[in-house]
N, C-alpha and C positions, 0 to 999 in steps of 0.2 A: 499577705499584706492586709493590714487593718485599714478599712476605708471609713470615711465619714458616715454618720447616720443619715438615713433617708430623710429628706426634708430639712436638713441642717446644712448650710452653705458656708464655705470659706470665702471670706472677702479678701482677695489677694492684693499684694502691694500695688499693682497697676490699677486696681479698682478703688483703693482707699482715697485718692484725691477727690473723686466724685462724691464719695460719702462725706468727707470732711467739708467739702463745699456746701452740701445740703445741710449738714449739721451746723456749720457756722452761720448760714443764712437763717436757720431756725433760731439759733441763739440770738442773733442780731435783732430779729423781729420781736421775739419774746421780751427781750430786755428793753427795747424801745417802748413797749407797751406796759412796762412796769412789772413784769413777771420775774420771779427769782427762781434759780435752779434748786430743785430738790432731788436727792439721790436716794432711791428706795431699795429695800432688800430684794433680791432675786426671788426668794421664796417667803411665803407667809403661811399662817395657819389656814388649813383648808376651809374652816368655818367662816373665815372672812369673805371668801368668794361665794360660798354657798348662800350666805345671808345677804350679801350685797348684790351680786349679779342675778341671783334667782335660782332656786334649786331645780326648776323645770326648764331652764335655758339649755340650748345645745352645748354651750361652753361647759357648764357644770356637769351635765349628764354624760357628755361623750368626749370632751376635748381636753380636759385638764390633765396635766402630769402630776399625779398625787402619789405620795409614798409615806410610810410610817417613819417617824423619828425613832431613836433608840428607846425612848420612854413610851412609845406607842402613839404619840400625838401625830395626827395626820397633817402633813405639810404639802403645799402645792407650789410648783413653779408658777410665777405670776402670769396669768393669761392676758392681763390688761393692767393699766396703771392707775385708774381712778380709785379703785378700792383701797389700794395701799396708801395712796395720798390722803384719802379720807381717814384711814386708820391712824396715820401719823398726825393729821390735823387734830383728831380727838385726843390721842394719847398725850400729845405735848401741849394741850390746851391752847392751841394757836388762836382760837376764837377770842381769847382775852386780849389779844393785841388790838389796839385801836386802829391800826392801819389796815387797809384791805389786804387780805391774804391771797396772793396771786403767785402760783407756782408753775414751773415747767420742768419737764423731764425728757431725757433721751436715753434709750436703752433697749435691751432685748426682752421680748415677751415669748411665751411658749404655749402652743396649742397643738394637739394631736389631730391635724387635719390632713386631707388628701393633698399632697404637695402638687403645686402647679405654678405657673409663672406668676410672680407677685404674691404667692401665698405659700409660706413655708411653716415648718413646725417650730423653728426658732426664727422669729422675725423681729424687726426693730421699729420702734415708734418714737415720734416726737409728740408730746402731749402737753396741754395746759389745763389748769384747774383754777377757777376764780370763785372764792368763797365770800359770802356775807351779804349779798344784795340780790333782790329779785327784780331790780329795775331792768326794764327791757333794754336800756342802753348798755348794760353789761353783756347781754346776749349779742348785741350788735358789735361790741368791741371784740369779743371772742371770735365771732364769725369773720369779722374783717381781718383779724390777725391771721387766721387760716388762709383767707383769700389772698391777702397781700403777700404772705410767705410763698404760696404756690405760684402766684403770678410773677413774683420776683425771679423765680427759677425758670420762667418762660415755658412752663409746661403747656402742652397743646390741648385745645378743645376742652377747657374746663367749664363745668356747669355747677353752680351752687343750687342745690335742691333743699327746699325748706318745707316743714310741716309743723303743726302743733299737735301734741299728744294730750293736751288738756290737763286737768287736775286728776287726782285719783278718783274723785267723785264723778268727774266727767266720764272717765273710762269705765267705772263701775256701771254707769247708766248705759253706756254704749255697747259693752261686751255682750249682753244678752241679745241685742239686736243683731250684732255681727254673727254670733253663734247660730242664731235661728236662720240667718241667710246661708251660712256655710253648710249647715245640715241639709239644706235643700239642694246642695251641689256636691254631695259626697261621691257621686258616681264619676265626677270629673276631676277629683283631687288626687294628688299623689299620696303614697302611704305616709310620708312624713307629715303632710298637711292634715291628714285624717287624725293622726296622733295629736297634733297641735290643737285641734278643735277643743279638746278637753283640758289641755295643759297650758297653752300659750296662744290663744286664737289670733292675736294681733300679728304674730309672725307668719300666718298664712298669707297675709297681704304682701309680705316681703319675699315670698317664694320666687325663685328664678326659673322654675319649670314652666315652659310656654303654655302648656295645657292649664296649669293652675292659674296663671296670670289671666288667660282668656276667661276662665270660669269665674274670676272675681272682678272682672272689669267694671261691673255695675254694683259692686258691694257698697253698702252704706258707708258714708264717710264720717270719720271721727270729727272732722272740722264742722260738720253739721250738728254736732251734739255738744259743742263747747258752751261752758257757762259764760255769762257776760264778762266776768273778770278775765277768763282765759282768752276770750275773743278780743278784748281790749289790749291785753298784753301782746298777742300775736300781731295785731294791727300796728302797734308801736314798734315792734321788731321790723316789720316790713317797711314801715316809714323810715326807720333809721337806715336800713340798707339802701333805700332809694336816695336818701340825703347824701350818702357817701358814693353814689354812682356805682354801687356794686350790683351787678345783674343777678337775678335769682329766678328760680322756677319752682312753682308750687307743686308738690308731689304728695298726693293723699296716701300713697302706698308707703311712704317713708315712716317706719314705726320703730326702727332701731331694735337690736337684738337683746338688750339687757333690761331687766325689770325696773331698774331704778330711775329711768328717764321720765320726765313730765314736761308739759308745756313745749318749749321750742326744741325741735329736732332738726338736724341738718346734715347734709353730706356734700362733699365736692367730688364730682365724678368726672370721668374722661372716657370718650368713645374709643380711646387707644388701648383700653385694658380688657376688652371683651366683656363676658358676663359679670365677672368680679370687677366692677368698674369704679369702686369707691377708692379715692386717693386719701381722703381724710373725712372724719365724721365725728359728730358729738351731739350734745344737747344739754338741757337743764335737768338737774337731779336734786330738787329741793328737799326731799325727805331722807336722803341717804346718810347724812351726818347723824341724824336722830336715830336711824335704824341701827347704826353702829355704836350707839351709846353716848353720843354727844348732844349738845343743845340743838334746837331747831335752827338750821343754818342753810339758807338757799345757796345754790352753787350751780355753775355751768362750766363745761370744758369740752375739749375735743382731743382726738388722737389722729395722727397721720402716719401712714406706713412708709418707711424709708425705702424698702425694697421696691415698692410700686413707683415711688418718686424717682428712684434711680433708673428704673426701666424706661421712664418717660423723659428723663432729662435729655434735652437735645444734644446731639454730638457737637454742635457749634458752641455749646456752653462749656467753656474751658475754665476749670478752676485756676485761680491765680497761683502760679508757682514761683518760688524764690529762686533766682539763678544760682547755680552752684559753681564752686571752684574745685577743680581736681588738682591734687598735689602729686606731681610725677617725680618722686624722689627715688634715686637709685645710686648705687656705688657704695663703697665702704664708709665714706663720711656722709654722703648725701642721704642715704636711706634713713639713718637715725635722726638726721636734722629735719627730715620731713615731718616727724611727729611734732616737733616744736612749731613748725609752720601751721600744721593743721590746728593745733591748740590755739595759736594766736588768731587765726581766721575765725574760729568758732567763738572765741571770747569776744570778738568784734561784732558778733551777730550774723556772720555769714554762714551759709551752708557749705561745708567743706568735706571732701571725701577722697579716698584713695583705694587702691587694691594692693595689699601687701604681697600678693602672689606675683605681681609684675616686677621684673628685675632689670628691664631695659627701657630706654626712652620710647622705642617703637611700641612696645607692649603697653606702656602706660597711656600713650596717646590713643591707642585703639580703645582702651577702656574708657578714657575720657569722652570719646565720641559716643560709645555705647551708653554712657551715663548721661549724655546730653548736657554736659557741663558747659557753661558759657566761657569760662577761663580755665587755663591750665598753668600751674606754677611749675616750672622746670627746674629741678634742683639735683645736680650731680656733684661729684667731688670738686670739679673746677669752680662751681658756683660757691661752694662752702669756703674754698680758699679765698675767693674774691669778696666774700661777705655780702653777696647779692644773688638774686634769682632772675630767671626770665619769666615774665608774665605774658602768656600768649592768649589772644582772643581766638576761641576755637572756630568762630564763624568767619571772621575776616582774615585770620592768620597774622594780624598785626601783633607785634610783640615789643616789649620794652624791658630793659634791665632795671631792676628795682632793688634798693638795699633791703636787707632782712627786716629792719625796724619799720620800713615804710610799706610792706606788702599789704596789710589790711587797709590802710589809708588809701593806697593807690587803687585798689579794687573798688572800695566804697565810692571814690570819686568817679570812677568810670560808670558805676551803677547809677549814680545820681544824674549823670548826663545821658543815660541810655533811654 
């Protein structure tokens, strides 16, 4: 028997209503905020991710699924959505549009990580990207969208963590200070952090190993090295969050794992997820469009992990389901007539189903119960001769005889009064 690949999960039919509920909530909030859906390719040229995410990041060095095309070009399954969105923005000259360019996406991403709860090798994200303004109000809008979306799902114990990564010049001035500090703590850092001192020292602050966190508790803070402009921008972001009554926590360790971030960085975390506690995260990336060949275009965005959201979604949060009708058609004339009834119900906008394997009324009603249908349409040879059916409410067992032409209208009327 061939089994699924490790770290890749089937989302079974009984799970998909939760996923649709999450996705529909995401779409609703994104579109309320003026974001428009973009659908991106599953794979891109490997150079796109190496140039945008950063050649020394863990994602590019260790986690990407990369393979050669037939002409030898290296392709990579997308590990995140921002780089592809920026590539599309540049390629299609979307910056020439006078309207703000605000996109959202939903779909699978791929990273070769050690599988654990909420972290898979194929995982799904809801993300947004806002191009064209460096105004701090755009940061607040994007962060509030993430917060409202997750809060609307009634996820438990959420915390919005915020930091500023400053400008490229701020980080260039800060990094030697940080590296000097880290080199004085090498005996207390893990092997991964020792490697990062020379390649990506900011990521040492984000290490989840308890010994490394203890060793860097008193590390110099990037926020103490911000330029006046970056400091003003960050103050405006925090003031905007306060004006919307969105609670936040300043986290000097929040540095994000991708090279393209600057200024505002943020995460929404939950204590219900263990060490990997981020539900959604993002930040500002004002230089990425230019890095990928476009004009200087400030931008900000976030991505939220749907697997983690699904794990946290309260059991009391029930997706809205449309009541279904089960057509119990049997007999020489009744069975083929059932197809016409199914079609009429579906064309009227109702969810209608049957089980063609069932040949008796008793078998059909058993299947209607299993399918949790609200109504059953009973249709045998006698009903065909009379030109009517019996519509039974599966909960109350109340039933009525209804002419063929009135079946959809009768059920819709009951639905409107329920």
